[in-house]
C-alpha atoms as one frame of an Amber mdcrd trajectory, in Angstrom:
protein
 172.661 167.592 197.690 173.055 171.214 197.399 174.277 172.764 194.683 178.038
 175.026 195.047 177.663 178.627 195.111 178.921 180.316 192.115 182.063 182.206
 191.981 182.790 185.593 190.966 185.588 188.337 191.057 183.967 191.108 193.744
 183.175 194.590 192.617 183.457 197.911 194.327 179.749 197.815 194.576 180.134
 194.801 197.405 182.537 196.110 199.751 179.780 196.956 202.340 179.442 192.812
 202.287 183.169 192.486 202.000 183.541 194.712 205.150 180.404 192.630 206.928
 182.351 189.430 206.639 185.668 190.861 207.727 184.318 192.028 211.017 182.811
 188.711 211.538 185.782 187.220 210.579 188.295 188.792 213.460 185.326 188.714
 216.282 185.099 184.974 215.460 188.303 184.632 215.855 188.745 186.710 218.843
 191.073 189.435 217.230 188.601 192.642 217.151 190.414 195.074 219.307 188.971
 196.238 222.366 188.108 200.104 221.351 187.373 199.352 217.660 186.916 202.882
 215.803 182.966 203.722 215.702 184.395 204.971 211.950 185.648 201.698 210.803
 183.445 200.668 208.337 183.832 203.973 206.221 188.005 203.315 206.443 187.668
 199.638 205.580 185.394 200.055 202.555 187.629 203.078 201.300 190.061 200.524
 201.397 188.446 197.803 199.760 186.962 199.716 197.634 190.831 201.741 196.635
 192.263 198.400 196.335 189.781 196.383 194.436 189.670 199.373 191.424 193.911
 199.339 191.726 193.994 195.592 191.052 196.136 195.467 194.550 193.248 193.686
 196.116 191.076 190.843 194.145 188.556 189.446 195.817 186.418 186.493 195.230
 183.092 185.836 196.423 180.417 182.555 196.118 177.079 183.423 195.554 174.086
 181.608 196.374 170.647 183.050 194.777 172.132 186.924 194.179 173.662 187.318
 198.151 177.185 186.820 199.237 177.577 183.580 201.207 181.864 183.538 201.562
 184.312 185.902 200.916 188.433 185.794 200.388 190.864 187.973 199.068 194.145
 187.915 197.534 196.553 191.469 198.557 199.042 191.758 195.857 201.966 193.129
 197.120 205.736 193.938 196.434 208.198 195.477 198.732 211.122 195.119 200.793
 210.490 191.369 202.416 212.469 188.989 201.303 210.385 187.329 199.905 209.372
 190.463 197.324 213.021 189.878 195.949 211.813 186.772 194.569 208.732 188.569
 193.111 205.416 189.568 193.904 203.876 188.126 196.918 199.960 187.505 197.363
 198.539 187.381 201.042 195.511 186.002 201.140 193.135 187.032 204.268 189.503
 187.524 204.338 188.404 184.133 203.909 185.136 183.800 205.646 182.160 181.976
 204.824 178.596 183.090 206.435 177.645 180.017 208.941 174.571 178.324 207.474
 176.926 177.996 204.167 180.060 176.376 206.175 181.154 172.564 205.565 180.444
 172.901 202.101 183.795 173.240 200.515 182.879 176.784 199.713 186.220 178.625
 201.224 188.287 175.814 199.426 186.809 176.847 196.261 187.595 180.454 197.152
 191.095 180.044 198.209 191.801 177.312 195.151 190.814 180.395 192.892 192.781
 183.147 194.802 196.019 180.287 194.420 194.906 180.371 190.476 194.969 184.121
 190.444 197.608 184.909 192.423 199.951 182.500 189.915 198.272 183.886 186.797
 199.441 187.558 188.412 203.005 186.096 188.360 203.256 185.860 192.441 206.151
 183.364 193.353 204.680 183.045 197.269 201.482 183.268 198.965 201.456 183.992
 202.390 198.121 183.889 205.279 197.984 184.066 208.557 195.536 180.970 210.006
 192.525 180.775 211.904 192.520 177.587 214.066 189.548 176.329 212.132 190.899
 177.558 208.762 194.506 175.659 209.637 193.753 172.106 208.477 192.291 173.129
 204.765 194.995 175.694 204.128 197.564 172.541 205.274 195.336 170.601 202.909
 196.434 172.836 200.139 200.233 172.825 200.529 200.427 175.264 203.108 203.548
 175.184 205.334 202.671 175.381 208.874 204.327 178.824 210.239 203.706 182.081
 212.505 203.958 185.626 211.445 204.946 187.967 214.416 202.608 191.122 214.372
 202.947 194.097 216.327 199.731 196.130 217.407 200.510 199.516 217.297
């Protein structure tokens, strides 16, 4: 039986791999726009680096033999939504396990750690948008099934 990959918090040095996982996740879920900006990598790595540095993005990675094999993030937000009126909200996103490491409970471990971090940071709710593949995991963890509406500009 294989041992579970070790979890750790991502650092700004990890943003290239986080971007690779983000892109792969969107591609697998059929969510990539047909006109992906050729500079997407520089935009997204700058955003991830700034968010990690500011503490508004908490990324957890699973690592095996020095290689990141899975990712997940909690974007910590206040704001103007009705949920924000009751306190901080975390938005879990970027949960992605590279194919050779799937079906080993790695995503479950990452999401569990993100829930724990969100609770510790004072979040009163966690939101996410689940893929069809991820929905059963989130339901098992107590997330209530629902949809978020998105307007692509």
